[in-house]
C-alpha positions as CSV (number, residue, x, y, z in Angstrom):
1,X,-46.7,-91.8,-94.9
2,X,-42.7,-91.5,-93.8
3,X,-42.8,-88.0,-95.2
4,X,-45.9,-86.7,-92.5
5,X,-44.0,-88.8,-89.9
6,X,-40.6,-86.9,-89.7
7,X,-42.8,-83.5,-90.5
8,X,-44.5,-84.5,-87.5
9,X,-41.4,-85.2,-85.4
10,X,-40.2,-81.9,-87.6
11,X,-43.0,-80.0,-85.7
12,X,-42.3,-81.7,-81.9
13,X,-39.3,-80.8,-82.2
14,X,-39.9,-77.3,-82.8
15,X,-42.9,-77.3,-80.1
16,X,-40.8,-78.3,-77.5
17,X,-37.7,-75.8,-78.4
18,X,-40.0,-73.3,-78.2
19,X,-41.0,-74.4,-74.9
20,X,-37.7,-74.7,-73.9
21,X,-37.0,-71.3,-74.5
22,X,-40.4,-69.7,-73.3
23,X,-39.5,-71.7,-70.2
24,X,-36.5,-69.6,-69.6
25,X,-37.4,-67.0,-70.5
26,X,-39.9,-66.7,-67.3
27,X,-37.1,-68.5,-65.7
28,X,-34.8,-65.5,-66.3
29,X,-37.2,-62.9,-65.0
30,X,-37.1,-63.8,-61.3
31,X,-33.2,-64.1,-61.5
32,X,-32.6,-60.5,-62.7
33,X,-34.5,-59.0,-60.3
34,X,-32.3,-61.2,-57.6
35,X,-29.9,-59.6,-58.9
36,X,-30.6,-56.6,-58.9
37,X,-32.5,-56.2,-55.6
38,X,-29.0,-58.1,-54.2
39,X,-27.1,-55.2,-55.9
40,X,-29.8,-53.0,-54.3
41,X,-28.7,-53.8,-51.3
42,X,-25.5,-53.6,-51.4
43,X,-25.5,-50.6,-52.7
44,X,-27.8,-49.5,-49.3
45,X,-26.0,-51.2,-46.7
46,X,-22.2,-49.1,-47.9
47,X,-24.8,-46.0,-48.0
48,X,-25.7,-46.8,-44.5
49,X,-22.0,-47.6,-43.1
50,X,-20.6,-44.2,-44.9
51,X,-23.4,-42.5,-42.5
52,X,-22.7,-44.8,-39.6
53,X,-19.2,-43.8,-39.9
54,X,-19.9,-39.7,-40.3
55,X,-22.1,-40.4,-36.9
56,X,-19.5,-42.3,-35.4
57,X,-16.8,-39.5,-36.1
58,X,-20.0,-36.8,-35.1
59,X,-20.0,-38.8,-31.8
60,X,-16.6,-39.3,-31.3
61,X,-16.3,-35.1,-31.2
62,X,-19.3,-35.0,-29.3
63,X,-17.2,-36.9,-26.6
64,X,-14.3,-34.7,-26.9
65,X,-16.4,-31.5,-26.3
66,X,-17.9,-33.2,-23.3
67,X,-14.7,-33.6,-22.2
68,X,-13.3,-30.7,-22.7
69,X,-16.8,-28.8,-20.9
70,X,-15.9,-31.3,-17.9
71,X,-12.7,-29.6,-17.0
72,X,-13.7,-26.0,-18.1
73,X,-16.6,-27.0,-15.4
74,X,-13.8,-28.6,-13.1
75,X,-11.6,-25.7,-13.4
76,X,-14.0,-22.9,-12.5
77,X,-15.6,-24.6,-9.8
78,X,-11.9,-24.3,-8.4
79,X,-11.6,-20.9,-9.3
80,X,-15.0,-20.0,-7.8
81,X,-13.5,-22.0,-4.6
82,X,-10.4,-20.1,-4.8
83,X,-12.3,-16.4,-5.4
84,X,-15.4,-17.2,-2.4
85,X,-11.6,-17.7,-0.4
86,X,-10.3,-14.5,-1.4
87,X,-13.7,-12.6,-1.0
88,X,-14.0,-13.8,2.3
89,X,-10.6,-12.9,3.5
90,X,-11.4,-9.5,1.9
91,X,-14.5,-9.0,3.8
92,X,-12.3,-9.9,7.2
93,X,-9.7,-7.0,6.2
94,X,-12.6,-4.7,6.1
95,X,-13.8,-5.3,8.7
96,X,-10.9,-5.6,10.6
97,X,-10.4,-2.0,8.8
98,X,-13.8,-0.4,9.6
99,X,-13.2,-1.6,13.5
100,X,-9.6,-0.6,13.3
101,X,-11.4,2.8,12.4
102,X,-13.6,2.8,15.2
103,X,-10.3,2.1,17.5
104,X,-8.6,5.5,15.5
105,X,-11.5,7.3,15.8
106,X,-12.0,7.2,19.5
107,X,-8.3,7.5,20.2
108,X,-8.2,10.4,18.0
109,X,-11.3,11.7,20.4
110,X,-8.6,11.0,23.1
111,X,-5.6,12.1,22.2
112,X,-6.0,15.2,20.1
113,X,-6.8,17.8,23.6
114,X,-4.0,15.6,25.1
115,X,-2.2,17.6,22.2
116,X,-3.8,20.6,22.4
117,X,-2.6,20.6,26.0
118,X,1.1,20.0,25.2
119,X,1.1,22.8,22.6
120,X,-0.7,24.9,25.6
121,X,1.8,24.2,28.2
122,X,4.7,23.8,26.1
123,X,4.0,27.6,25.2
124,X,3.3,28.8,29.1
125,X,7.3,26.6,29.5
126,X,8.8,28.6,26.6
127,X,7.1,32.2,28.5
128,X,8.5,30.9,32.7
129,X,11.8,29.7,31.2
130,X,15.3,31.8,31.2
131,X,14.5,34.4,28.0
132,X,16.7,32.7,25.7
133,X,16.3,32.5,21.6
134,X,12.4,33.5,22.9
135,X,11.7,34.7,19.7
136,X,12.4,31.6,17.9
137,X,11.2,29.6,20.5
138,X,7.3,31.2,21.4
139,X,7.2,30.8,17.2
140,X,7.9,27.6,16.8
141,X,4.3,27.0,19.2
142,X,2.5,29.3,17.2
143,X,3.8,27.1,14.8
144,X,2.4,24.5,16.1
145,X,-0.9,26.2,17.3
146,X,-1.6,26.9,13.8
147,X,-1.0,23.4,12.8
148,X,-4.0,22.3,15.5
149,X,-6.2,23.8,12.5
150,X,-5.4,21.9,9.9
151,X,-7.8,19.1,8.5
152,X,-5.3,17.9,6.1
153,X,-3.0,16.9,8.9
154,X,-3.0,13.5,10.4
155,X,-2.9,13.4,13.9
156,X,0.1,11.1,14.2
157,X,2.5,13.2,12.3
158,X,0.2,16.8,14.6
159,X,1.7,14.7,17.5
160,X,5.0,13.7,16.1
161,X,5.6,17.6,15.1
162,X,4.7,18.4,19.2
163,X,7.2,15.5,20.3
164,X,10.0,17.1,18.6
165,X,9.3,20.2,19.7
166,X,9.7,18.6,23.5
167,X,12.9,16.9,22.5
168,X,13.8,20.2,21.5
169,X,13.2,22.2,24.6
170,X,15.0,19.3,26.4
171,X,18.0,18.9,24.8
172,X,18.3,23.1,26.1
173,X,18.5,21.4,29.1
174,X,21.8,19.6,29.2
175,X,23.5,21.8,26.2
176,X,25.4,24.9,26.4
177,X,26.2,27.4,23.7
178,X,26.9,30.8,22.3
179,X,24.9,33.0,20.2
180,X,24.9,36.8,19.3
181,X,20.9,38.6,20.3
182,X,19.1,41.7,21.8
183,X,18.7,43.1,25.1
184,X,15.4,44.3,25.8
185,X,16.8,47.8,25.1
186,X,17.3,47.2,21.6
187,X,21.8,46.5,22.7
188,X,23.1,43.3,20.3
189,X,25.6,40.8,22.5
190,X,26.5,38.4,23.3
191,X,24.4,35.3,24.4
192,X,25.8,32.7,27.0
193,X,23.9,29.8,27.7
194,X,24.7,26.7,29.9
195,X,21.7,24.3,30.4
196,X,18.5,26.4,31.8
197,X,20.3,27.7,34.8
198,X,22.8,30.2,33.8
199,X,22.0,33.1,31.1
200,X,24.8,36.0,30.6
201,X,25.7,38.3,28.4
202,X,28.6,40.1,27.3
203,X,29.3,43.5,24.7
204,X,31.1,43.2,22.0
205,X,33.9,45.4,23.5
206,X,33.7,42.8,26.2
207,X,33.4,45.4,28.6
208,X,30.6,44.8,30.2
209,X,29.0,41.8,31.4
210,X,25.2,41.0,32.3
211,X,22.8,37.7,33.5
212,X,19.4,37.1,33.7
213,X,18.0,37.2,37.7
214,X,15.3,34.8,37.9
215,X,14.1,36.6,41.2
216,X,13.7,39.9,40.1
217,X,13.0,38.4,36.1
218,X,14.7,40.7,34.1
219,X,18.8,41.5,32.9
220,X,20.9,42.9,35.4
221,X,25.0,43.8,35.1
222,X,27.5,41.5,36.5
223,X,30.5,43.5,38.1
224,X,33.8,43.4,36.4
225,X,35.2,41.1,37.6
226,X,33.0,38.2,36.1
227,X,34.5,39.8,32.7
228,X,37.4,37.7,31.5
229,X,35.6,34.0,33.1
230,X,32.7,34.8,30.3
231,X,34.8,35.8,27.9
232,X,36.2,32.3,28.0
233,X,33.4,31.3,28.6
234,X,31.9,32.7,25.0
235,X,34.7,31.3,23.5
236,X,34.7,28.1,24.1
237,X,31.2,28.2,23.7
238,X,31.3,29.0,20.4
239,X,34.2,26.7,19.6
240,X,37.2,29.7,18.8
241,X,39.1,28.0,22.4
242,X,39.9,24.5,23.5
243,X,37.4,23.4,26.5
244,X,39.1,24.5,29.6
245,X,38.2,24.6,33.4
246,X,36.2,27.7,33.5
247,X,35.2,29.6,36.6
248,X,32.2,30.9,35.6
249,X,30.6,33.0,38.6
250,X,28.4,31.4,41.1
251,X,25.0,33.7,40.1
252,X,22.9,34.2,42.4
253,X,21.2,36.8,45.0
254,X,24.9,38.1,46.4
255,X,26.2,38.7,43.3
256,X,23.3,40.8,42.2
257,X,23.3,43.0,45.4
258,X,26.9,43.2,46.3
259,X,27.0,45.3,42.4
């Protein structure tokens, strides 16, 4: 009977141990599951943080690009504003040039006839004047007449050339000069011009002197008593002698008729 009791106790102990082991296994399964969930959660959180960090970097880059674009837009606005000012100024200049061209065209229509008249008047002046260097002066007028039909010559340039020719003619009225030339009969002589008032000549041998008579419009021989005075005047005008009081003859109708 004692052995039975011991056996029963042993069985009960074994049963209790088995129950404890069974319950331990049952309780260990939820614990392992919770641990695994925590591990998985931490892993997911770490991966999420990596994605967040990456998105933050991308966001910073986008913000930087956005600010750069804003700066470029502002620069373009400033450039466009400046460009508009330049274009506006150029438009004003073009309008001004168009007005000037119109005014210039109108001015040319008034100046060109005047220039033509000036050239024509200059030719008449040379023809009516004392016949000194007449061929050269007529060639100057002819050259101006040829320039009137030049399309590549501006009105301003043409006007300048005409006024230059007038300047040369005006200088003749206040200067004196001697030069060699030919009489209408082809004889070569020394000429002396004093302003536009006196034109005399003398042969190279200094034996014959003459003058241009404006009344008869031809050259006439002077009395031999004027030879020395004319000779000296020619020397002075040609700078072959020092200036001196030269008593040129007072030429007029009496000299012409008293030969």
